[in-house]
N, C-alpha and C positions, 0 to 999 in steps of 0.2 A: 610531512607538512600538509600534503593534499588531503589526507584523511581527516585532519583537524578542520580543514575548511569545509569538507563535505559534512562532517558532523555539525558544525556551526550552522550551515545552511539548512540541514534537516531539522535541527531544533527550532530554527527560526520559523519555518513553514509549518511544521507538524505540531509544535508545542506552544509557539508564541503568536500564531495567527498571521504569519507573514504571507506574502504573495507568491503564488506559483507562476510558472511560465506556460502560457497557452501555446506559444510557438514551439516549445519543446514537446508538448503533448502532440501537436500536429505533426512534427517532424519525426518523433521517435516512438510514439505509442499508438497513434490512431490507426496506422496500417496493420497493427498486430491484434486488433480487437478480436477478429475471428479465431485466431490461435488461442487467445486467452479464454474465449467462450468454450472452445473445444476442450481445453484443459480443465476448466471448471466443471463441465459436464462429465468428463471421464473420471474425475476424482470425486465427484459427488459433493463438491463444495457448495455451500449456501451463498457465500459471498467470496469475492476475490479482489485483492487490491495489488497494484503494481506501482512502484516508485522508479522514476528515471532521473538521471543527473548527467548534465553535460555543461561544461564551461560555467560552473558555479550556479547553474539554474536547476530547479527541481520541478518535475511534473508528476502528477498522480492520477491514477484511474482506479475506480472501484466499480465492479460489476455486481449488481444486487441479485437477489433471489429470483427476480423476474427477467434477468438478463439485460436490464437497463444499465447503460453506461453513464457513470457520474464522473466528472472531470474536475481536477484540482480542488478549488475551495468547496465545491459541492460534494466531492468525494470525501474530503476531510470532515465536513459537517455530518455526513451520513455515518462515517466510521466513528465519530465522536458520539453519535446517537446510539449506535450499536454497542459500543464499548463505553457505557455511561460513566461519566465523572472521572474518578481517579483510575478506573480500570483502563481507560484510553491512555492516560499518561503513563501508567505503569507498563502497559504492553509496548508502547512506543519506546520507552526507555529500555525495556528488555530486548527488543529487536534492534535497537540502534547500532550496537557493535557489528552485527551481521549485515545490516543495511550499508553501513560505511564500508565494510570490507568488499562487499559485492559491487557497490557503485564505484569504488576505487578501481576495481578490475575491469570496469566498462560494462558490467552486467546490469540488468534491471533487478530490483528486489521484488519478489513475487510471493504473495501469501494467500493461500486458500483458507477460508474460514468455514468450519463445520459447526453444527449444533448437535450436542450430545444430550440424549434424554437420560436423566438420572432420577428415577422414581417419578415424583410429581414436579420436580424442578428441571428446568432446562439450563444447560451450561454451555458457554461458548469456548471453543478452543481453536487454535490456529496452527497451520503448518507452513512455516516459511520455506519458500522454494526459490530457485533461481531461474531466470529466463533471460537469455541474451540474444 
C-alpha cells in the first residue's frame, strides 16, 4: 500500500506539476550537498539529481554542470529543460519503479547524468544510484 502512495506522490510532483516540500529538503537533503558534489565529481557526472520522500512529502535536488544546487520546483524545471518534452516524461516513467522501491526502503533515489558524444550528436544517458 505504501508503494502505491509513494508512486502517486511522485507522479503528482514530477509529472503533474505538484508542490514539493521545502522543509523535507532542508531536513533530509541540504546537509548532504557536499557528499553529492563529491560523488558527482568522482563519477564524472554532468548533472546529478536526488529524490527524497518522508511522510508522503517529496523533495528534489539537482546539481548542474557548474555545481549550482537547484531545489524542488527549480530542479524539476531544469531537469525538464535538459530532458526536453516527452523524453522527460519517458525517463521519469522508466525510473519510477526503482524510485518507488528505494524510497519505500527509506533510501534516497540518486541519479547521475552523463553526456555521451556520438559522432556529431550529443546524447544524454543516466545512471540511477542509491544514496541513503
